N, C-alpha and C positions, 0 to 999 in steps of 0.2 A: 025736270029732274036736275038736281044740283050736282055739281062736280064734287067727287069724293076721293079720298085717299085713305085706305085702310078703314073704310066705313065711316069716316068723319068728313063733313063738308069742308071744302076749302074755298077761298076766294082771294082775289087780288085786292090790295089796299094801298092807298097813298095818303100821306098827310104833308102839310107844308114843311114839316121838319125832316122829311126824308129826302135830303139833298146832299150832293157832293159838290164841292167847289172845284172848278177846272182851272187849269193853268192860266187862263186868260181872265180869271176872276169871276166868271159867270157861274151861277148856281143851277145845277141840273137836278131834276127830280127822278128818283129811282123807286119804283113800287116794291112792295113786299108781298109775300104769300102768307096768309093766315089760315091756320087749321083750327077747326071748331074744338073748343074746350082745351086747347093747348095754350099755355101761357106764351106771350110774346108773338113774334113773327119771324119769318125767314126773309132776309133781304135778297134782292135780285141784283144783277149787274146790267139790267135793261135801262138804258138812258131814255127817258121820256121827254127830254128837252127842258127848256127854261121857263115855259109858261105853265103855271100850276093848273089853271083851268083846263088847258088842253090835255095835260097829264091825267087829270081827274076824269075827263071824258074818255080817255083811252082805257083807263082802269074799268070804268063802267061798261064800256064796250066789250072788253075782255071777259068780264064776269058774265055779261048777257049772252055772249057767244057760247059760254059753258053752262048756260041754264041757271045762272045765279042772279036773282033779282036784287035790286037795291035793298029791299027789306031783309032778304036772306043774308046779304053781305053784312048789313048792320048787326044782325043776330050773331053771325059768325065772329065778327070782330069783338062784339061785346062779350061773347062767351070766352074769348081769349084773354080779355081783361079781368074777368072774374071766373076763372076755370072751376072753382069749387062750388059755384052756384048752379051747376048743371042739374037738371031734373032727371030723375030715374026714367029710363025708357021701358 
């Protein structure tokens, strides 16, 4: 069972562009929350560190603990990129 909000699936997402530079010059990764068929994403203030691979693994783990597989996460993220292409339920 996927994690939902108001009847829409949601997942965590991270890309290499989701960074904030800290005062010491280091780049830290911050995940976002994506809602199915909603354009864009909602950033979080959760610092997942400086290693993208570890941040990505943490996002996969968060989604998995909430019942969202990698395939579902990809569907959710894709639906947010092309929200008008949703199929009728």
